[in-house]
A tleap script that builds the chain and sets N, CA, C and O, in Angstrom:
source leaprc.protein.ff14SB
mol = sequence {
  NMET MET ILE LEU SER THR THR PRO THR ILE
  GLU GLY ARG THR ILE ARG GLU TYR LYS GLY
  VAL VAL THR GLY GLU THR ILE ILE GLY ALA
  ASN ALA VAL VAL GLY ILE ASP ILE ASP TYR
  GLU THR LEU GLY GLN GLY ASN SER MET LEU
  MET VAL ALA THR SER GLY THR ALA VAL VAL
  CILE
}
set mol.1.N position { -10.813 -16.660 -4.458 }
set mol.1.CA position { -9.755 -16.056 -3.693 }
set mol.1.C position { -10.326 -14.839 -2.956 }
set mol.1.O position { -10.968 -13.989 -3.572 }
set mol.2.N position { -10.101 -14.754 -1.671 }
set mol.2.CA position { -10.543 -13.631 -0.844 }
set mol.2.C position { -9.372 -12.676 -0.672 }
set mol.2.O position { -8.312 -13.067 -0.184 }
set mol.3.N position { -9.564 -11.425 -1.072 }
set mol.3.CA position { -8.553 -10.385 -0.907 }
set mol.3.C position { -8.792 -9.714 0.442 }
set mol.3.O position { -9.923 -9.345 0.757 }
set mol.4.N position { -7.744 -9.553 1.234 }
set mol.4.CA position { -7.827 -8.906 2.535 }
set mol.4.C position { -6.911 -7.692 2.545 }
set mol.4.O position { -5.807 -7.745 2.003 }
set mol.5.N position { -7.358 -6.592 3.160 }
set mol.5.CA position { -6.570 -5.361 3.165 }
set mol.5.C position { -6.816 -4.582 4.447 }
set mol.5.O position { -7.943 -4.528 4.939 }
set mol.6.N position { -5.765 -3.979 4.986 }
set mol.6.CA position { -5.924 -3.107 6.145 }
set mol.6.C position { -6.245 -1.675 5.726 }
set mol.6.O position { -6.458 -0.817 6.583 }
set mol.7.N position { -6.282 -1.406 4.427 }
set mol.7.CA position { -6.608 -0.081 3.909 }
set mol.7.C position { -8.066 -0.044 3.455 }
set mol.7.O position { -8.652 -1.100 3.219 }
set mol.8.N position { -8.675 1.156 3.324 }
set mol.8.CA position { -10.077 1.225 2.913 }
set mol.8.C position { -10.301 1.031 1.416 }
set mol.8.O position { -11.446 1.029 0.963 }
set mol.9.N position { -9.229 0.866 0.643 }
set mol.9.CA position { -9.339 0.643 -0.796 }
set mol.9.C position { -8.357 -0.450 -1.201 }
set mol.9.O position { -7.493 -0.846 -0.419 }
set mol.10.N position { -8.503 -0.933 -2.436 }
set mol.10.CA position { -7.549 -1.895 -2.999 }
set mol.10.C position { -6.999 -1.274 -4.268 }
set mol.10.O position { -7.738 -1.028 -5.221 }
set mol.11.N position { -5.695 -1.022 -4.276 }
set mol.11.CA position { -5.047 -0.328 -5.383 }
set mol.11.C position { -5.300 -1.064 -6.695 }
set mol.11.O position { -5.133 -2.279 -6.791 }
set mol.12.N position { -5.708 -0.291 -7.704 }
set mol.12.CA position { -5.936 -0.855 -9.028 }
set mol.12.C position { -7.287 -1.536 -9.183 }
set mol.12.O position { -7.585 -2.051 -10.261 }
set mol.13.N position { -8.113 -1.555 -8.145 }
set mol.13.CA position { -9.429 -2.193 -8.202 }
set mol.13.C position { -10.488 -1.184 -7.782 }
set mol.13.O position { -10.212 -0.299 -6.972 }
set mol.14.N position { -11.673 -1.306 -8.314 }
set mol.14.CA position { -12.795 -0.451 -7.957 }
set mol.14.C position { -13.775 -1.237 -7.110 }
set mol.14.O position { -14.179 -2.338 -7.484 }
set mol.15.N position { -14.162 -0.678 -5.966 }
set mol.15.CA position { -15.181 -1.321 -5.138 }
set mol.15.C position { -16.531 -1.018 -5.771 }
set mol.15.O position { -16.909 0.146 -5.899 }
set mol.16.N position { -17.261 -2.057 -6.169 }
set mol.16.CA position { -18.552 -1.898 -6.842 }
set mol.16.C position { -19.719 -1.891 -5.878 }
set mol.16.O position { -20.770 -1.330 -6.187 }
set mol.17.N position { -19.555 -2.509 -4.708 }
set mol.17.CA position { -20.672 -2.635 -3.780 }
set mol.17.C position { -20.142 -2.823 -2.363 }
set mol.17.O position { -19.206 -3.594 -2.149 }
set mol.18.N position { -20.730 -2.127 -1.401 }
set mol.18.CA position { -20.380 -2.293 0.006 }
set mol.18.C position { -21.405 -3.211 0.654 }
set mol.18.O position { -22.608 -2.991 0.519 }
set mol.19.N position { -20.940 -4.237 1.355 }
set mol.19.CA position { -21.817 -5.196 2.018 }
set mol.19.C position { -22.025 -4.877 3.489 }
set mol.19.O position { -23.013 -5.318 4.077 }
set mol.20.N position { -21.118 -4.121 4.097 }
set mol.20.CA position { -21.240 -3.762 5.504 }
set mol.20.C position { -20.094 -4.329 6.327 }
set mol.20.O position { -19.259 -5.082 5.825 }
set mol.21.N position { -20.072 -3.956 7.592 }
set mol.21.CA position { -19.015 -4.380 8.502 }
set mol.21.C position { -19.183 -5.860 8.823 }
set mol.21.O position { -20.294 -6.327 9.072 }
set mol.22.N position { -18.082 -6.589 8.815 }
set mol.22.CA position { -18.094 -8.010 9.156 }
set mol.22.C position { -17.137 -8.248 10.317 }
set mol.22.O position { -16.118 -7.570 10.444 }
set mol.23.N position { -17.468 -9.195 11.141 }
set mol.23.CA position { -16.597 -9.600 12.233 }
set mol.23.C position { -16.690 -11.103 12.393 }
set mol.23.O position { -17.629 -11.739 11.914 }
set mol.24.N position { -15.725 -11.649 13.058 }
set mol.24.CA position { -15.808 -13.060 13.433 }
set mol.24.C position { -15.344 -14.018 12.368 }
set mol.24.O position { -14.306 -13.827 11.734 }
set mol.25.N position { -16.143 -15.060 12.186 }
set mol.25.CA position { -15.677 -16.230 11.461 }
set mol.25.C position { -16.241 -16.412 10.062 }
set mol.25.O position { -15.783 -17.299 9.342 }
set mol.26.N position { -17.219 -15.609 9.646 }
set mol.26.CA position { -17.793 -15.819 8.323 }
set mol.26.C position { -17.873 -14.531 7.534 }
set mol.26.O position { -18.047 -13.449 8.093 }
set mol.27.N position { -17.744 -14.664 6.234 }
set mol.27.CA position { -17.949 -13.564 5.307 }
set mol.27.C position { -18.793 -14.135 4.173 }
set mol.27.O position { -18.357 -15.055 3.481 }
set mol.28.N position { -20.026 -13.587 3.972 }
set mol.28.CA position { -20.941 -14.125 2.976 }
set mol.28.C position { -21.270 -13.014 1.973 }
set mol.28.O position { -21.508 -11.873 2.369 }
set mol.29.N position { -21.285 -13.335 0.710 }
set mol.29.CA position { -21.706 -12.399 -0.337 }
set mol.29.C position { -20.665 -11.388 -0.700 }
set mol.29.O position { -21.037 -10.313 -1.170 }
set mol.30.N position { -19.322 -11.653 -0.514 }
set mol.30.CA position { -18.254 -10.701 -0.825 }
set mol.30.C position { -17.054 -11.473 -1.347 }
set mol.30.O position { -16.972 -12.690 -1.180 }
set mol.31.N position { -16.094 -10.745 -1.999 }
set mol.31.CA position { -14.861 -11.391 -2.432 }
set mol.31.C position { -13.623 -10.625 -1.974 }
set mol.31.O position { -12.509 -10.902 -2.418 }
set mol.32.N position { -13.834 -9.643 -1.067 }
set mol.32.CA position { -12.708 -8.904 -0.494 }
set mol.32.C position { -13.151 -8.275 0.824 }
set mol.32.O position { -14.338 -8.034 1.045 }
set mol.33.N position { -12.183 -8.013 1.691 }
set mol.33.CA position { -12.435 -7.302 2.947 }
set mol.33.C position { -11.438 -6.152 3.022 }
set mol.33.O position { -10.232 -6.360 2.886 }
set mol.34.N position { -11.944 -4.933 3.239 }
set mol.34.CA position { -11.080 -3.752 3.332 }
set mol.34.C position { -11.193 -3.133 4.721 }
set mol.34.O position { -12.123 -3.433 5.469 }
set mol.35.N position { -10.257 -2.284 5.053 }
set mol.35.CA position { -10.284 -1.567 6.323 }
set mol.35.C position { -10.186 -2.477 7.529 }
set mol.35.O position { -10.823 -2.223 8.550 }
set mol.36.N position { -9.398 -3.530 7.426 }
set mol.36.CA position { -9.268 -4.486 8.531 }
set mol.36.C position { -8.597 -3.819 9.729 }
set mol.36.O position { -7.564 -3.163 9.599 }
set mol.37.N position { -9.208 -4.001 10.891 }
set mol.37.CA position { -8.678 -3.482 12.148 }
set mol.37.C position { -8.429 -4.663 13.074 }
set mol.37.O position { -9.315 -5.494 13.276 }
set mol.38.N position { -7.237 -4.743 13.634 }
set mol.38.CA position { -6.881 -5.828 14.545 }
set mol.38.C position { -6.560 -5.223 15.904 }
set mol.38.O position { -5.665 -4.387 16.031 }
set mol.39.N position { -7.306 -5.659 16.921 }
set mol.39.CA position { -7.088 -5.213 18.293 }
set mol.39.C position { -6.727 -6.419 19.147 }
set mol.39.O position { -7.195 -7.529 18.891 }
set mol.40.N position { -5.899 -6.206 20.159 }
set mol.40.CA position { -5.553 -7.301 21.062 }
set mol.40.C position { -5.404 -6.783 22.479 }
set mol.40.O position { -5.165 -5.597 22.710 }
set mol.41.N position { -5.551 -7.701 23.418 }
set mol.41.CA position { -5.413 -7.371 24.826 }
set mol.41.C position { -4.900 -8.603 25.556 }
set mol.41.O position { -5.351 -9.719 25.299 }
set mol.42.N position { -3.965 -8.397 26.458 }
set mol.42.CA position { -3.486 -9.509 27.282 }
set mol.42.C position { -4.372 -9.632 28.514 }
set mol.42.O position { -4.783 -8.630 29.099 }
set mol.43.N position { -4.659 -10.862 28.900 }
set mol.43.CA position { -5.549 -11.158 30.011 }
set mol.43.C position { -4.946 -12.238 30.892 }
set mol.43.O position { -3.942 -12.862 30.545 }
set mol.44.N position { -5.575 -12.443 32.027 }
set mol.44.CA position { -5.211 -13.551 32.893 }
set mol.44.C position { -4.067 -13.226 33.827 }
set mol.44.O position { -3.432 -12.174 33.748 }
set mol.45.N position { -3.835 -14.166 34.705 }
set mol.45.CA position { -2.762 -14.018 35.687 }
set mol.45.C position { -1.418 -13.986 34.974 }
set mol.45.O position { -1.070 -14.907 34.235 }
set mol.46.N position { -0.680 -12.927 35.203 }
set mol.46.CA position { 0.620 -12.779 34.543 }
set mol.46.C position { 0.513 -12.566 33.048 }
set mol.46.O position { 1.449 -12.875 32.309 }
set mol.47.N position { -0.629 -12.036 32.586 }
set mol.47.CA position { -0.842 -11.826 31.146 }
set mol.47.C position { -0.586 -13.085 30.331 }
set mol.47.O position { 0.079 -13.038 29.296 }
set mol.48.N position { -1.111 -14.201 30.796 }
set mol.48.CA position { -0.849 -15.495 30.170 }
set mol.48.C position { -1.768 -15.806 28.991 }
set mol.48.O position { -1.584 -16.824 28.324 }
set mol.49.N position { -2.767 -14.937 28.719 }
set mol.49.CA position { -3.690 -15.163 27.601 }
set mol.49.C position { -3.709 -13.938 26.701 }
set mol.49.O position { -3.465 -12.822 27.158 }
set mol.50.N position { -3.993 -14.143 25.443 }
set mol.50.CA position { -4.077 -13.068 24.470 }
set mol.50.C position { -5.451 -13.122 23.812 }
set mol.50.O position { -5.823 -14.152 23.249 }
set mol.51.N position { -6.214 -12.024 23.873 }
set mol.51.CA position { -7.505 -11.922 23.200 }
set mol.51.C position { -7.308 -11.070 21.954 }
set mol.51.O position { -6.763 -9.969 22.037 }
set mol.52.N position { -7.743 -11.566 20.803 }
set mol.52.CA position { -7.598 -10.847 19.541 }
set mol.52.C position { -8.984 -10.663 18.924 }
set mol.52.O position { -9.764 -11.611 18.845 }
set mol.53.N position { -9.284 -9.447 18.490 }
set mol.53.CA position { -10.541 -9.152 17.812 }
set mol.53.C position { -10.230 -8.426 16.499 }
set mol.53.O position { -9.391 -7.526 16.460 }
set mol.54.N position { -10.909 -8.825 15.437 }
set mol.54.CA position { -10.709 -8.188 14.135 }
set mol.54.C position { -12.052 -7.780 13.548 }
set mol.54.O position { -13.086 -8.374 13.853 }
set mol.55.N position { -12.020 -6.756 12.701 }
set mol.55.CA position { -13.216 -6.357 11.973 }
set mol.55.C position { -12.781 -5.710 10.676 }
set mol.55.O position { -11.642 -5.264 10.537 }
set mol.56.N position { -13.696 -5.664 9.734 }
set mol.56.CA position { -13.434 -5.034 8.451 }
set mol.56.C position { -14.742 -4.890 7.689 }
set mol.56.O position { -15.801 -5.266 8.192 }
set mol.57.N position { -14.674 -4.353 6.486 }
set mol.57.CA position { -15.858 -4.174 5.665 }
set mol.57.C position { -15.797 -5.101 4.463 }
set mol.57.O position { -14.845 -5.058 3.684 }
set mol.58.N position { -16.820 -5.943 4.316 }
set mol.58.CA position { -16.911 -6.854 3.168 }
set mol.58.C position { -17.339 -6.065 1.951 }
set mol.58.O position { -18.269 -5.261 2.027 }
set mol.59.N position { -16.667 -6.285 0.815 }
set mol.59.CA position { -16.976 -5.579 -0.429 }
set mol.59.C position { -16.915 -6.543 -1.602 }
set mol.59.O position { -16.329 -7.621 -1.505 }
set mol.60.N position { -17.517 -6.149 -2.699 }
set mol.60.CA position { -17.384 -6.881 -3.975 }
set mol.60.C position { -16.575 -6.003 -4.891 }
set mol.60.O position { -16.922 -4.843 -5.113 }
set mol.61.N position { -15.489 -6.547 -5.431 }
set mol.61.CA position { -14.650 -5.782 -6.363 }
set mol.61.C position { -14.636 -6.458 -7.711 }
set mol.61.O position { -13.988 -5.973 -8.638 }
savepdb mol mol.pdb
quit
C-alpha cells in the first residue's frame, strides 16, 4: 500500500529515510510520498486543455 500525503509528515508515523523528490509516473524504493504539490494550467484555444504536474518526496516509513 502506498501512502500519499500533501503534508511533509504523516501523523502517527516516523519517516525513517528520505529517498528524494519524485515526479511523473514511477516511485521506486519507497512506501509513501509526502509533500505532494499539484499544479495545473489551462492551455489551447479557448482553454480547451488542462496540463497537470505533480511532485512530492518519496520516503520509507
